[in-house]
C-alpha positions as CSV (number, residue, x, y, z in Angstrom):
1,M,-0.1,0.1,-0.4
2,K,3.0,2.7,1.1
3,K,4.5,2.1,-2.5
4,L,1.6,2.7,-3.7
5,F,0.4,6.0,-1.7
6,A,3.8,7.1,-2.3
7,L,3.5,7.5,-6.0
8,M,-0.1,8.5,-5.9
9,G,0.6,11.3,-3.0
10,V,3.1,13.0,-5.1
11,S,1.2,13.0,-8.3
12,L,-2.4,13.9,-6.8
13,L,-1.0,17.1,-5.2
14,T,0.7,18.3,-8.2
15,L,-2.0,17.3,-10.5
16,S,-3.8,19.3,-8.1
17,L,-1.5,22.3,-8.5
18,A,-1.7,21.9,-12.4
19,A,-5.2,21.7,-13.1
20,C,-6.6,24.3,-11.0
21,G,-4.1,27.0,-11.8
22,G,-2.6,27.1,-7.9
23,G,1.1,28.2,-7.9
24,E,1.3,29.3,-11.7
25,E,0.6,32.7,-11.4
26,N,3.2,35.5,-12.0
27,D,2.4,37.6,-9.6
28,G,5.3,36.3,-7.3
29,P,5.7,33.2,-4.5
30,K,3.6,32.7,-2.3
31,T,3.3,30.7,1.6
32,I,0.5,28.1,1.2
33,N,-0.6,26.8,4.3
34,L,-2.9,23.6,3.7
35,T,-3.7,20.9,6.6
36,Y,-3.4,16.9,5.8
37,S,-5.3,14.4,8.1
38,G,-4.6,10.7,8.3
39,A,-3.4,8.3,11.1
40,A,-1.3,9.1,13.9
41,S,0.7,5.9,12.9
42,D,1.8,7.0,9.7
43,Q,2.4,10.6,10.4
44,E,6.3,10.4,9.6
45,F,5.4,8.2,6.4
46,N,2.9,11.1,5.3
47,E,5.5,13.3,5.8
48,S,8.3,12.3,4.3
49,L,5.6,12.5,1.0
50,F,5.0,16.3,1.4
51,E,8.9,16.6,1.6
52,K,8.9,15.0,-1.9
53,F,6.4,16.8,-3.0
54,K,8.0,20.0,-2.3
55,Q,11.2,19.0,-3.8
56,Y,9.1,18.1,-7.0
57,R,7.4,21.6,-7.3
58,K,10.9,23.6,-7.1
59,S,12.2,20.9,-9.8
60,L,9.7,22.5,-11.8
61,G,10.4,26.4,-11.0
62,D,7.8,26.4,-8.5
63,E,8.9,29.2,-5.9
64,N,5.6,29.0,-3.5
65,T,6.8,27.9,-0.1
66,Y,4.2,24.9,1.2
67,N,3.5,24.6,4.7
68,I,1.8,21.4,5.5
69,T,0.5,20.6,8.3
70,Y,-0.5,17.0,9.7
71,V,-3.3,16.2,12.0
72,A,-4.4,12.7,13.1
73,H,-7.5,11.5,12.4
74,G,-8.2,7.5,11.8
75,A,-9.8,7.3,8.2
76,D,-12.6,5.5,10.5
77,K,-13.1,8.5,12.6
78,V,-12.6,11.8,10.5
79,D,-16.1,12.3,9.5
80,S,-16.9,12.3,13.4
81,E,-13.6,13.9,15.0
82,V,-13.7,17.0,13.0
83,L,-16.4,19.0,13.6
84,D,-16.1,22.0,11.7
85,W,-15.0,21.6,7.9
86,V,-15.0,25.3,7.6
87,V,-11.5,25.1,9.5
88,G,-11.0,21.5,9.0
89,P,-8.3,19.6,6.8
90,D,-7.7,20.6,3.3
91,V,-7.2,16.8,2.6
92,Y,-8.2,14.0,4.5
93,E,-8.1,10.3,4.3
94,F,-11.3,8.6,4.9
95,A,-12.7,5.1,4.9
96,S,-15.1,4.5,1.6
97,D,-18.2,3.6,3.6
98,K,-17.9,7.5,5.2
99,I,-18.4,8.8,1.6
100,T,-22.0,9.5,2.1
101,V,-21.9,11.2,5.7
102,L,-18.6,13.4,3.9
103,Y,-20.8,14.1,1.0
104,Q,-23.8,15.4,3.3
105,K,-21.1,17.7,5.4
106,G,-20.2,19.0,2.4
107,A,-16.8,17.9,2.5
108,L,-15.9,16.6,-1.0
109,A,-14.8,18.6,-3.6
110,R,-16.4,16.9,-6.9
111,L,-13.5,15.8,-9.3
112,V,-13.9,17.7,-12.5
113,G,-11.6,17.9,-15.8
114,D,-7.9,16.2,-15.3
115,N,-8.4,15.3,-11.9
116,A,-11.4,13.2,-12.5
117,D,-9.6,11.5,-16.0
118,F,-6.5,10.8,-13.3
119,V,-8.8,8.9,-11.0
120,T,-10.4,6.7,-13.9
121,E,-7.1,6.0,-15.8
122,N,-5.2,5.2,-12.9
123,N,-7.1,3.1,-10.5
124,S,-9.4,-0.4,-11.1
125,E,-12.9,-0.7,-11.3
126,L,-13.5,-1.5,-7.8
127,G,-11.2,1.9,-7.0
128,V,-13.5,4.3,-9.0
129,S,-16.4,2.7,-7.7
130,L,-15.2,3.8,-4.4
131,A,-14.8,7.2,-5.7
132,T,-17.9,7.4,-6.6
133,F,-21.2,9.3,-5.5
134,N,-24.2,10.0,-7.3
135,E,-22.6,9.1,-10.7
136,N,-19.6,11.9,-9.9
137,L,-16.7,11.4,-8.4
138,Y,-15.4,12.7,-5.2
139,A,-12.3,11.1,-4.0
140,Y,-8.8,9.6,-4.5
141,P,-8.8,5.9,-4.0
142,Y,-5.3,4.6,-2.9
143,T,-6.0,1.2,-1.1
144,G,-9.1,-1.5,-2.2
145,D,-7.9,-4.0,0.5
146,N,-10.5,-3.5,3.1
147,T,-11.9,-6.8,3.4
148,Y,-11.9,-10.4,5.4
149,Y,-11.2,-13.4,3.9
150,V,-10.3,-17.1,6.2
151,Q,-7.3,-17.3,8.4
152,Y,-6.3,-20.6,10.0
153,D,-3.9,-22.8,11.6
154,T,-2.1,-24.9,8.8
155,S,-1.4,-27.3,11.6
156,F,-4.5,-28.1,11.2
157,Y,-6.5,-27.4,7.9
158,T,-5.1,-28.4,4.5
159,A,-5.6,-25.6,1.6
160,E,-8.2,-28.1,0.5
161,D,-10.0,-28.2,3.6
162,V,-10.4,-24.6,3.7
163,K,-11.9,-24.3,0.2
164,S,-15.4,-25.5,1.6
165,I,-17.3,-23.9,4.7
166,E,-19.0,-27.3,5.2
167,T,-15.6,-29.6,5.3
168,M,-14.0,-27.0,7.7
169,L,-16.9,-27.2,10.3
170,D,-17.2,-31.0,9.9
171,K,-13.4,-31.6,10.6
172,A,-13.5,-28.9,13.8
173,A,-16.6,-30.6,15.0
174,E,-15.3,-34.1,14.8
175,A,-12.0,-33.0,16.5
176,G,-13.9,-30.9,18.9
177,K,-12.6,-27.4,18.2
178,R,-14.2,-24.1,16.9
179,V,-14.5,-22.1,13.7
180,G,-15.0,-18.3,14.7
181,Y,-17.5,-16.6,11.9
182,N,-19.0,-13.2,13.6
183,L,-22.6,-13.9,12.1
184,G,-23.9,-12.1,15.0
185,E,-23.0,-8.4,13.5
186,A,-24.3,-7.1,10.5
187,F,-20.9,-6.0,9.3
188,W,-20.2,-9.5,8.9
189,S,-23.7,-11.4,8.3
190,A,-24.3,-8.7,5.8
191,G,-21.6,-9.9,4.0
192,A,-23.2,-13.4,3.7
193,L,-26.3,-12.0,2.4
194,F,-24.9,-11.0,-0.9
195,T,-23.7,-14.8,-1.4
196,Y,-26.5,-16.2,-4.3
197,G,-27.0,-12.5,-5.7
198,A,-29.4,-10.6,-3.8
199,D,-28.9,-6.9,-3.4
200,Y,-30.2,-3.1,-2.7
201,K,-30.0,0.3,-4.3
202,M,-29.9,3.6,-2.3
203,V,-31.0,7.2,-4.6
204,F,-30.1,10.2,-2.9
205,D,-30.9,13.8,-4.0
206,E,-28.6,16.3,-4.6
207,D,-28.1,16.9,-0.7
208,G,-26.9,13.5,0.0
209,A,-30.7,12.4,1.4
210,I,-31.7,9.1,0.7
211,T,-35.0,9.5,-1.6
212,S,-35.9,5.5,-2.0
213,V,-34.6,2.2,-1.3
214,S,-35.1,-0.9,-3.1
215,A,-33.7,-4.8,-2.2
216,D,-34.6,-8.2,-2.8
217,F,-33.2,-10.3,-0.2
218,D,-36.7,-11.8,0.3
219,G,-36.3,-13.3,-3.2
220,E,-34.9,-16.7,-3.7
221,A,-31.3,-15.6,-3.6
222,G,-31.7,-13.8,-0.6
223,Q,-33.8,-17.0,1.4
224,K,-30.6,-19.2,-0.1
225,A,-28.2,-17.0,2.1
226,I,-30.2,-17.0,4.6
227,K,-30.3,-20.9,4.5
228,A,-26.8,-20.6,4.5
229,M,-25.9,-18.9,7.1
230,Y,-28.6,-21.0,9.3
231,Q,-26.5,-24.1,8.2
232,I,-23.3,-22.6,9.6
233,M,-25.0,-21.6,12.8
234,Q,-26.2,-24.7,13.5
235,S,-23.3,-26.7,13.4
236,P,-21.6,-27.3,16.7
237,A,-18.2,-25.8,15.5
238,W,-19.4,-22.8,14.8
239,Q,-18.7,-19.9,17.3
240,N,-19.5,-16.4,16.9
241,E,-16.1,-15.2,17.8
242,M,-13.1,-13.0,16.2
243,A,-10.0,-14.0,17.7
244,A,-6.7,-15.7,16.4
245,P,-7.1,-19.5,16.5
246,T,-4.9,-20.7,19.3
247,P,-4.7,-23.9,21.4
248,T,-6.5,-21.9,24.6
249,N,-9.3,-20.8,22.7
250,N,-10.1,-23.8,20.8
251,L,-10.3,-22.3,17.8
252,V,-8.6,-23.7,14.5
253,A,-10.2,-20.7,12.0
254,C,-11.5,-17.7,11.9
255,I,-13.5,-15.2,9.4
256,A,-11.0,-12.2,10.4
257,G,-9.9,-8.9,8.3
258,T,-7.0,-7.5,6.7
259,W,-6.6,-5.5,9.7
260,D,-5.8,-8.5,12.0
261,I,-3.2,-10.1,9.8
262,A,-0.6,-9.0,12.1
263,A,-1.8,-10.2,15.4
264,Y,-3.0,-13.6,13.5
265,K,0.6,-14.0,12.2
266,E,2.1,-13.6,15.6
267,A,-0.5,-16.2,17.4
268,L,0.1,-19.0,14.9
269,G,3.6,-18.4,13.8
270,D,4.9,-20.9,11.0
271,N,1.1,-22.3,11.3
272,Y,-0.3,-19.4,9.3
273,G,-2.4,-19.3,6.7
274,C,-5.2,-17.8,4.8
275,A,-7.3,-18.4,2.2
276,V,-10.6,-16.6,-0.1
277,M,-14.2,-17.0,1.5
278,P,-15.1,-20.5,1.3
279,T,-17.5,-22.1,-0.8
280,V,-21.1,-22.8,0.9
281,T,-23.7,-25.1,-0.6
282,V,-27.6,-25.0,-0.4
283,D,-30.0,-27.0,-2.6
284,G,-27.5,-28.3,-4.9
285,D,-26.3,-24.6,-5.2
286,T,-22.4,-23.7,-4.3
287,K,-21.0,-20.5,-4.0
288,H,-18.3,-18.3,-2.0
289,L,-19.5,-17.1,1.0
290,G,-20.1,-12.9,0.5
291,A,-18.0,-10.5,1.8
292,F,-17.4,-6.7,2.6
293,L,-15.1,-5.0,0.3
294,G,-14.1,-1.3,0.9
295,G,-10.8,0.8,0.8
296,K,-9.2,4.1,1.8
297,L,-9.4,7.4,-0.2
298,L,-8.5,10.9,0.0
299,G,-11.0,13.9,0.0
300,V,-10.4,17.3,-0.5
301,N,-12.2,19.5,1.1
302,P,-13.9,22.4,-0.2
303,Q,-15.3,24.4,2.7
304,V,-12.2,25.3,4.0
305,S,-11.0,27.4,0.6
306,Q,-14.2,29.0,0.9
307,G,-14.3,29.9,-3.0
308,D,-10.6,30.7,-3.5
309,N,-10.9,27.8,-6.7
310,D,-6.5,28.2,-7.0
311,R,-5.9,27.5,-3.4
312,L,-8.5,24.5,-3.7
């Protein structure tokens, strides 16, 4: 992620200035004060990008002085921790599932022209979709790795075993072991509801308010997904748990997220294994269990510029 972010970070700031005209006027050097919001743990890394950006601007003959202040807000909390977007950060990291509320707060500048082209030309379909709200682009994606999958003990399971949730549960039950799958929380169970193709659609107005919601979870596809969840939860090996498999907790596998990799690897050591979500079979129909898929993006806050398009 950091290599991708390093390449994109300098490119984004440079592109933004070039496309908007900031720093290109002939009325003498300016001092431009900007604020960047990111995770506290990434401050040193991000500040190294700022220095590369400044050096690159100088190499282009830009005589402006850029003062970039770092403020610490997690991508998952920036929407609630920033209380006044008029004095908020100029550029900030945010999780993809926050785009609706950030749009409603007026904290996202719409991308047009070269900036929009940059996103569509340098990102996957997933990245573009994460940056899109109401059919317009509002952010710069930089990761698409926010998801969950099987993390397991290779001293108990083979790679073939973890291809099927039925095999995983049956083998664990025979040995008196447990498989963790937190279906008691919506973040995890909602993913499973999409397994057989059931879906929903939300329509928003220009203010970001929901005008309509349609869904077909009560149809055949949704009913199959519910059956799949019921089958899993009826197994004596199923445990509504989120923890790294260890001998003390009797877990041999867990459906867990990318954010848990370090802890799970530490707990399992050389026995750490991971795999895509396993298949499940309902009424002879076999599908991979659904999972949430999201990412992180950079948003540009238009409120702090107060109509100053050059600064924006």
